[in-house]
DRENTORGU-210481 format. One record per residue (C-alpha): x, y, z negated; residue number from 0; residue in one letter. Coordinates in Angstrom, 1 decimal, m for minus. Each point is the difference from the previous one (the first is absolute). Layout:
REM residues N
+--------+--------+--------+-----+-----+
!     px !     py !     pz !   n ! res !
+--------+--------+--------+-----+-----+
!      X !      Y !      Z ! NUM !   A !
...
+--------+--------+--------+-----+-----+
//
This chain:
REM residues 138
+--------+--------+--------+-----+-----+
!     px !     py !     pz !   n ! res !
+--------+--------+--------+-----+-----+
!   m0.2 !  m23.6 !    1.4 !   0 !   X !
!   m2.7 !    1.6 !    2.1 !   1 !   X !
!    1.1 !    2.6 !    2.5 !   2 !   X !
!   m2.3 !    2.9 !    0.0 !   3 !   X !
!    0.5 !    1.5 !    3.4 !   4 !   X !
!   m0.1 !   m2.5 !    3.0 !   5 !   X !
!    0.8 !    1.8 !    3.3 !   6 !   X !
!   m1.9 !   m1.9 !    2.6 !   7 !   X !
!    1.9 !    1.5 !    3.0 !   8 !   X !
!    3.5 !   m0.6 !   m1.2 !   9 !   X !
!    2.1 !   m3.2 !    0.4 !  10 !   X !
!    1.7 !   m2.3 !   m2.5 !  11 !   X !
!    0.9 !    1.4 !   m3.4 !  12 !   X !
!   m0.8 !    3.5 !    1.2 !  13 !   X !
!   m3.7 !   m1.0 !   m0.5 !  14 !   X !
!    0.7 !    0.0 !   m3.7 !  15 !   X !
!    2.8 !    2.5 !   m0.5 !  16 !   X !
!    1.6 !    3.0 !    1.4 !  17 !   X !
!    2.8 !   m0.7 !    2.6 !  18 !   X !
!    2.9 !    0.6 !   m2.5 !  19 !   X !
!   m1.7 !   m2.1 !   m2.7 !  20 !   X !
!   m0.4 !   m2.8 !    2.5 !  21 !   X !
!    3.7 !    0.2 !    1.0 !  22 !   X !
!    1.2 !    0.0 !   m3.6 !  23 !   X !
!   m2.2 !   m3.0 !   m0.8 !  24 !   X !
!    1.2 !   m1.9 !    3.0 !  25 !   X !
!    3.6 !    0.7 !   m1.0 !  26 !   X !
!   m0.6 !   m1.2 !   m3.6 !  27 !   X !
!   m2.1 !   m3.0 !    1.1 !  28 !   X !
!    3.0 !   m1.0 !    2.3 !  29 !   X !
!    2.5 !    0.3 !   m2.9 !  30 !   X !
!   m1.4 !    0.8 !   m3.5 !  31 !   X !
!    2.0 !    1.6 !   m2.7 !  32 !   X !
!    1.4 !    3.1 !    1.8 !  33 !   X !
!    0.8 !    3.5 !   m1.3 !  34 !   X !
!   m1.4 !    3.2 !    1.5 !  35 !   X !
!    3.4 !    0.6 !    1.7 !  36 !   X !
!    0.0 !   m3.4 !    1.6 !  37 !   X !
!   m3.5 !    0.5 !    1.4 !  38 !   X !
!    0.9 !    3.4 !    1.2 !  39 !   X !
!    3.0 !   m1.4 !    1.9 !  40 !   X !
!   m2.2 !   m2.7 !    1.6 !  41 !   X !
!   m2.5 !    2.7 !    1.1 !  42 !   X !
!    2.9 !    2.0 !    1.5 !  43 !   X !
!    1.0 !   m3.1 !    2.0 !  44 !   X !
!   m3.6 !    0.0 !    1.3 !  45 !   X !
!    0.6 !    3.6 !    1.1 !  46 !   X !
!   m2.0 !    1.5 !   m2.9 !  47 !   X !
!    2.1 !    2.8 !   m1.4 !  48 !   X !
!   m1.5 !    0.6 !   m3.4 !  49 !   X !
!    1.5 !    1.6 !   m3.1 !  50 !   X !
!    0.4 !   m1.9 !   m3.2 !  51 !   X !
!   m2.8 !    1.8 !   m1.8 !  52 !   X !
!   m2.6 !   m0.8 !    2.7 !  53 !   X !
!    0.9 !   m3.7 !   m0.2 !  54 !   X !
!   m0.1 !    0.1 !   m3.8 !  55 !   X !
!   m3.4 !    1.7 !    0.0 !  56 !   X !
!   m1.5 !   m2.6 !    2.3 !  57 !   X !
!    1.5 !   m2.9 !   m1.9 !  58 !   X !
!   m1.2 !    1.4 !   m3.3 !  59 !   X !
!   m3.5 !    0.5 !    1.5 !  60 !   X !
!    0.0 !   m3.7 !    1.0 !  61 !   X !
!    0.9 !   m0.8 !   m3.7 !  62 !   X !
!   m3.0 !    2.1 !   m1.1 !  63 !   X !
!   m2.3 !   m1.8 !    2.4 !  64 !   X !
!    1.1 !   m3.3 !   m1.4 !  65 !   X !
!    1.8 !   m1.2 !    3.1 !  66 !   X !
!    3.6 !    0.2 !   m1.3 !  67 !   X !
!    1.6 !   m0.6 !   m3.3 !  68 !   X !
!    3.0 !    2.0 !   m1.1 !  69 !   X !
!    2.8 !   m1.2 !   m2.3 !  70 !   X !
!    3.4 !    1.4 !   m1.1 !  71 !   X !
!    3.2 !   m1.7 !    1.1 !  72 !   X !
!    2.7 !    2.1 !   m1.6 !  73 !   X !
!   m0.6 !    3.5 !    1.1 !  74 !   X !
!   m2.0 !   m0.8 !    3.1 !  75 !   X !
!   m3.7 !   m0.7 !    0.2 !  76 !   X !
!   m0.7 !   m3.1 !    2.0 !  77 !   X !
!   m3.4 !   m0.6 !    1.7 !  78 !   X !
!   m1.8 !   m3.2 !    1.0 !  79 !   X !
!   m3.5 !   m0.8 !    1.2 !  80 !   X !
!   m2.5 !   m1.5 !   m2.5 !  81 !   X !
!   m1.2 !   m2.3 !    2.7 !  82 !   X !
!    1.2 !   m1.6 !    3.3 !  83 !   X !
!   m1.0 !    1.6 !    3.2 !  84 !   X !
!   m1.9 !   m3.2 !    1.0 !  85 !   X !
!   m2.0 !   m0.1 !   m3.2 !  86 !   X !
!   m0.7 !    3.8 !    0.2 !  87 !   X !
!   m1.4 !   m0.4 !    3.5 !  88 !   X !
!   m2.0 !   m3.1 !   m0.9 !  89 !   X !
!   m1.6 !    1.8 !   m3.0 !  90 !   X !
!   m0.8 !    3.1 !    2.0 !  91 !   X !
!   m1.5 !   m1.8 !    3.0 !  92 !   X !
!   m2.1 !   m2.1 !   m2.5 !  93 !   X !
!   m1.2 !    3.2 !   m1.7 !  94 !   X !
!   m0.8 !    1.6 !    3.4 !  95 !   X !
!   m1.9 !   m3.1 !    1.2 !  96 !   X !
!   m2.1 !   m0.2 !   m3.2 !  97 !   X !
!   m0.9 !    3.7 !    0.3 !  98 !   X !
!   m0.9 !   m0.3 !    3.6 !  99 !   X !
!   m2.2 !   m3.1 !   m0.8 ! 100 !   X !
!   m1.6 !    1.8 !   m2.8 ! 101 !   X !
!   m0.8 !    3.1 !    2.1 ! 102 !   X !
!   m0.9 !   m1.7 !    3.3 ! 103 !   X !
!   m0.7 !   m3.6 !   m0.7 ! 104 !   X !
!   m0.6 !   m2.3 !    3.0 ! 105 !   X !
!    0.8 !    2.8 !    2.5 ! 106 !   X !
!    3.7 !    0.0 !   m1.0 ! 107 !   X !
!    0.2 !   m3.8 !    0.2 ! 108 !   X !
!   m1.4 !    0.2 !    3.5 ! 109 !   X !
!    2.5 !    2.6 !    1.0 ! 110 !   X !
!    2.9 !   m2.0 !   m1.5 ! 111 !   X !
!   m1.1 !   m3.0 !    2.0 ! 112 !   X !
!   m0.2 !    2.1 !    3.2 ! 113 !   X !
!    3.6 !    1.1 !   m0.7 ! 114 !   X !
!    1.0 !   m3.7 !    0.1 ! 115 !   X !
!   m0.2 !    0.2 !    3.7 ! 116 !   X !
!    3.4 !    1.6 !   m0.2 ! 117 !   X !
!    1.3 !   m2.5 !   m2.6 ! 118 !   X !
!    2.4 !   m2.8 !    0.7 ! 119 !   X !
!   m1.0 !   m3.7 !   m0.5 ! 120 !   X !
!    1.9 !   m0.2 !   m3.3 ! 121 !   X !
!   m2.1 !    2.7 !   m1.6 ! 122 !   X !
!   m3.2 !   m1.6 !    1.3 ! 123 !   X !
!    1.1 !   m3.3 !   m1.5 ! 124 !   X !
!    0.7 !    1.6 !   m3.4 ! 125 !   X !
!   m3.5 !    1.6 !    0.1 ! 126 !   X !
!   m1.6 !   m3.4 !    0.8 ! 127 !   X !
!    1.9 !   m1.6 !   m2.9 ! 128 !   X !
!   m1.2 !    2.7 !   m2.4 ! 129 !   X !
!   m3.6 !   m0.4 !    1.1 ! 130 !   X !
!    0.2 !   m3.8 !   m0.5 ! 131 !   X !
!    1.4 !    0.7 !   m3.6 ! 132 !   X !
!   m2.8 !    2.4 !   m0.7 ! 133 !   X !
!   m2.6 !   m2.5 !    1.2 ! 134 !   X !
!    1.4 !   m2.8 !   m2.3 ! 135 !   X !
!   m0.1 !    2.4 !   m3.0 ! 136 !   X !
!   m3.7 !    0.6 !    0.4 ! 137 !   X !
+--------+--------+--------+-----+-----+
//
């Protein structure tokens, strides 16, 4: 799934979603298969006082966007993410990287390498391994 609106100056999931959408997704990624009422109660524990209809609207919007699936369990609707949080973030970061490379080419690679000055040794080691793999494939 490709997210249409990436918010550069936000942090975490708020780069892809509104704040309430991000909180709902986090709750469901933490424990899939919850009802609207259960999610609403978790939000209240996070000091988010929201009425049932607001939470229902957000969750159904996430269904429409293809991020959640909804199924009936008795009289309650139960929601769960289509994907894991890790896979979602992996796919989004991959898409963003490809778009940056397409638009800015070597310039973006240069800036990414400059940013490695702030990276830890483990990240640099992973990058070196990836470069070795790419060289072997060519």
